[in-house]
C-alpha positions in Angstrom: 31.9 -64.2 -14.7 34.5 -62.4 -12.8 37.3 -60.5 -14.5 40.9 -61.0 -13.2 43.9 -59.0 -14.0 47.6 -58.9 -12.9 49.0 -56.1 -10.8 51.8 -55.6 -13.3 49.4 -55.3 -16.2 47.2 -52.9 -14.3 50.1 -50.7 -13.2 51.0 -50.0 -16.8 47.4 -49.5 -17.8 46.6 -47.2 -14.9 49.8 -45.2 -15.5 48.9 -44.8 -19.2 45.3 -43.8 -18.3 46.6 -41.1 -15.8 48.9 -39.7 -18.5 46.5 -39.6 -21.4 42.9 -39.3 -20.3 41.4 -36.1 -18.8 39.7 -36.5 -15.5 36.4 -35.3 -16.9 36.4 -38.1 -19.4 37.4 -40.9 -17.0 34.9 -43.2 -15.3 35.3 -45.7 -12.5 35.3 -49.3 -13.6 34.8 -52.6 -11.8 32.8 -55.7 -11.1 31.1 -57.1 -8.0 30.8 -55.5 -4.6 34.4 -54.6 -4.0 35.0 -51.0 -2.8 38.0 -48.7 -2.2 36.9 -47.1 1.1 39.9 -44.9 1.9 43.1 -43.5 0.3 45.5 -41.5 2.5 48.4 -39.6 0.9 51.5 -38.6 3.0 49.6 -39.2 6.2 47.1 -36.5 5.3 49.8 -33.8 5.0 50.8 -31.7 2.0 53.7 -32.8 -0.1 56.2 -29.9 -0.1 59.0 -29.8 -2.7 62.1 -27.6 -2.8 64.5 -27.4 -5.7 66.8 -30.4 -5.1 65.7 -32.9 -2.5 63.6 -35.9 -3.4 60.5 -36.2 -1.3 59.6 -39.7 0.0 56.0 -40.2 1.0 53.4 -42.9 1.3 49.9 -43.7 -0.2 47.7 -46.1 1.8 44.8 -47.7 0.0 42.1 -49.4 2.0 39.7 -51.8 0.1 36.9 -54.1 1.2 35.0 -57.1 -0.3 33.0 -59.9 1.2 35.6 -62.4 0.0 38.5 -60.4 1.3 41.1 -58.4 -0.7 43.9 -60.3 -2.5 47.1 -59.2 -0.7 49.5 -57.3 -3.0 46.7 -56.6 -5.5 46.0 -53.0 -4.9 47.8 -50.2 -6.6 47.9 -46.3 -6.6 49.2 -43.8 -9.2 49.4 -40.0 -8.5 49.2 -37.6 -11.3 48.7 -33.9 -12.1 46.1 -31.8 -13.9 45.0 -33.1 -17.3 45.6 -30.9 -20.4 43.0 -30.0 -23.1 44.7 -32.3 -25.6 44.2 -35.3 -23.4 47.7 -35.5 -21.9 48.4 -35.0 -18.2 51.4 -33.5 -16.4 53.5 -35.9 -14.3 52.9 -39.4 -13.0 54.3 -40.9 -9.8 54.1 -44.6 -9.1 55.4 -46.9 -6.3 58.7 -48.7 -6.9 57.3 -51.7 -5.1 54.0 -52.6 -6.7 53.1 -55.1 -4.0 53.3 -52.5 -1.1 53.0 -53.5 2.5 49.6 -54.9 3.2 47.8 -55.4 6.6 44.4 -57.0 7.1 42.0 -54.9 9.2 39.5 -57.8 9.1 38.6 -60.7 6.9 36.9 -58.4 4.4 39.2 -55.3 4.6 42.9 -54.8 3.8 45.1 -51.7 3.8 48.1 -51.6 1.5 50.7 -48.9 2.0 53.1 -47.9 -0.8 56.2 -45.7 -0.8 56.7 -43.2 -3.6 59.3 -40.7 -4.4 58.8 -37.3 -6.0 61.8 -35.4 -7.6 61.3 -31.6 -8.0 63.4 -31.7 -11.2 61.3 -34.5 -12.8 57.8 -34.9 -11.7 56.3 -31.4 -11.3 57.2 -30.4 -14.9 56.9 -26.7 -14.1 55.5 -24.2 -11.6 51.9 -24.5 -12.9 51.7 -28.0 -11.5 51.8 -26.8 -7.9 48.5 -27.4 -6.2 46.1 -30.3 -6.3 47.1 -33.7 -7.7 44.9 -36.8 -8.2 45.3 -40.3 -7.0 43.9 -43.2 -9.1 43.7 -46.6 -7.4 42.9 -50.2 -8.1 42.0 -53.2 -6.0 41.3 -56.9 -6.6 39.3 -59.2 -4.4 39.9 -62.9 -3.7 36.8 -63.8 -5.7 37.9 -61.9 -8.7 35.9 -58.7 -8.1 37.9 -55.6 -9.1 37.6 -51.8 -9.0 39.5 -49.0 -10.6 38.9 -45.5 -9.2 40.3 -42.8 -11.4 39.9 -40.1 -8.7 40.2 -42.0 -5.4 41.8 -39.1 -3.5 43.3 -35.6 -3.9 46.7 -34.4 -2.5 48.5 -31.0 -2.5 52.0 -30.7 -4.0 53.4 -27.4 -3.0 56.4 -25.2 -3.7 58.5 -24.9 -0.6 58.6 -21.4 1.0 61.2 -19.5 3.1 60.8 -16.4 5.2 63.5 -14.2 6.9 63.4 -11.3 9.3 65.8 -8.7 10.6 65.3 -5.9 13.1 67.3 -2.6 13.5 68.5 -0.9 15.5 69.0 -3.2 18.5 69.2 -2.7 21.3 66.7 0.2 21.2 65.3 2.8 23.6 61.7 2.2 24.8 59.0 3.6 22.5 61.5 4.3 19.7 60.9 3.2 16.2 62.5 0.0 14.8 62.6 -1.1 11.2 61.7 -4.8 10.5 62.8 -6.2 7.1 62.7 -9.6 5.6 61.9 -11.6 2.4 59.4 -14.2 1.4 60.8 -16.6 -1.3 59.6 -19.9 -2.7 61.0 -22.8 -4.8 60.9 -22.6 -8.6 60.5 -25.9 -10.5 61.7 -24.1 -13.6 64.9 -22.4 -12.5 65.6 -24.7 -9.5 66.3 -21.6 -7.4 64.3 -19.7 -4.8 62.7 -16.5 -6.0 60.7 -13.7 -4.4 57.0 -14.3 -3.8 55.5 -11.0 -4.7 52.4 -9.1 -3.6 51.7 -11.5 -0.6 50.3 -10.4 2.8 52.7 -11.3 5.6 52.0 -10.7 9.3 54.5 -8.9 11.6 54.2 -10.6 15.0 55.6 -9.9 18.5 56.0 -12.1 21.6 56.7 -10.3 24.8 59.5 -11.7 26.9 58.2 -14.1 29.5 55.0 -15.0 27.4 54.3 -17.9 25.1 52.0 -16.3 22.5 52.7 -14.2 19.4 50.4 -11.3 18.7 50.0 -9.8 15.2 51.0 -6.2 15.0 50.2 -5.5 11.3 50.0 -6.9 7.8 52.9 -6.2 5.4 52.8 -6.9 1.7 55.8 -8.2 -0.2 57.1 -6.0 -3.0 58.1 -6.9 -6.6 61.1 -8.9 -5.3 59.4 -10.6 -2.3 61.0 -8.2 0.1 59.4 -6.9 3.3 59.9 -3.6 5.2 57.9 -1.8 7.9 58.4 0.1 11.1 56.9 -0.3 14.6 57.4 1.0 18.1 59.6 -1.0 20.5 57.6 -1.0 23.8 59.1 -4.0 25.6 61.7 -6.7 25.5 60.6 -9.5 23.2 60.7 -11.4 19.9 59.7 -10.2 16.4 59.0 -12.5 13.5 57.1 -12.6 10.2 54.4 -15.2 9.5 52.9 -16.2 6.2 49.6 -18.1 6.0 50.3 -19.8 2.7 48.4 -20.1 -0.5 47.0 -23.0 -2.7 50.4 -23.5 -4.2 52.8 -22.5 -1.4 52.9 -23.7 2.3 52.6 -21.5 5.4 55.9 -20.5 7.0 57.2 -18.4 9.9 60.6 -16.8 10.1 63.0 -17.3 12.9 62.5 -14.9 15.8 64.7 -11.9 16.5 65.1 -10.8 20.1 65.0 -7.1 20.8 66.3 -5.6 24.0 64.5 -2.4 25.0 66.5 -0.1 27.3 
């Protein structure tokens, strides 16, 4: 006998599960031969949050069954790392539980959902930056169903900013210039940008008339996220700082500063 459920009922149950059951204790459930074959979050890109702007993104759930997938009867929930007491930080669900569904074939359907993440609500605090989990559900036309508690992973990162300044300019050839700047990132606790300390940042130079930046040296941010180093000015060109990113913070490059060498 096949088990059927409503999307509305499942949405509440799946959200409750994501909020109260640690991932290690969860297990996939279902009946029949239905499968969730693919879940794509934000087109495969990281979700980057600042301090104020709400981020709108999509989750696409692809499911297959020999009877076909019942349109509007898939559903995703994205949530953060579970806690030892069984709770979990954050839970983000689509506003439209039906989504926009497109049949790839008689057996396979992809439903795409729009979600919104508010940096002042969903991340809870800075410790929730990093990997989030997507749970997903699908229902087939013959009543087969599946719930995958860990159908996909997605990165939710604290937005980063990087600045650069060069002095003196213009400068005589082969004379020393000082390159300063700062690496900051969004705080989901103070809702301000603060210095990202003890991070390696690359000082790069692109000679006038060329298209490629070359790394000159690595510079480490200080206790306030500030950068300062010196180098020789050998030719007209552009200086910038470049940060490779971490597991909680995206890569970023500063604007370029042009230096005229006399």
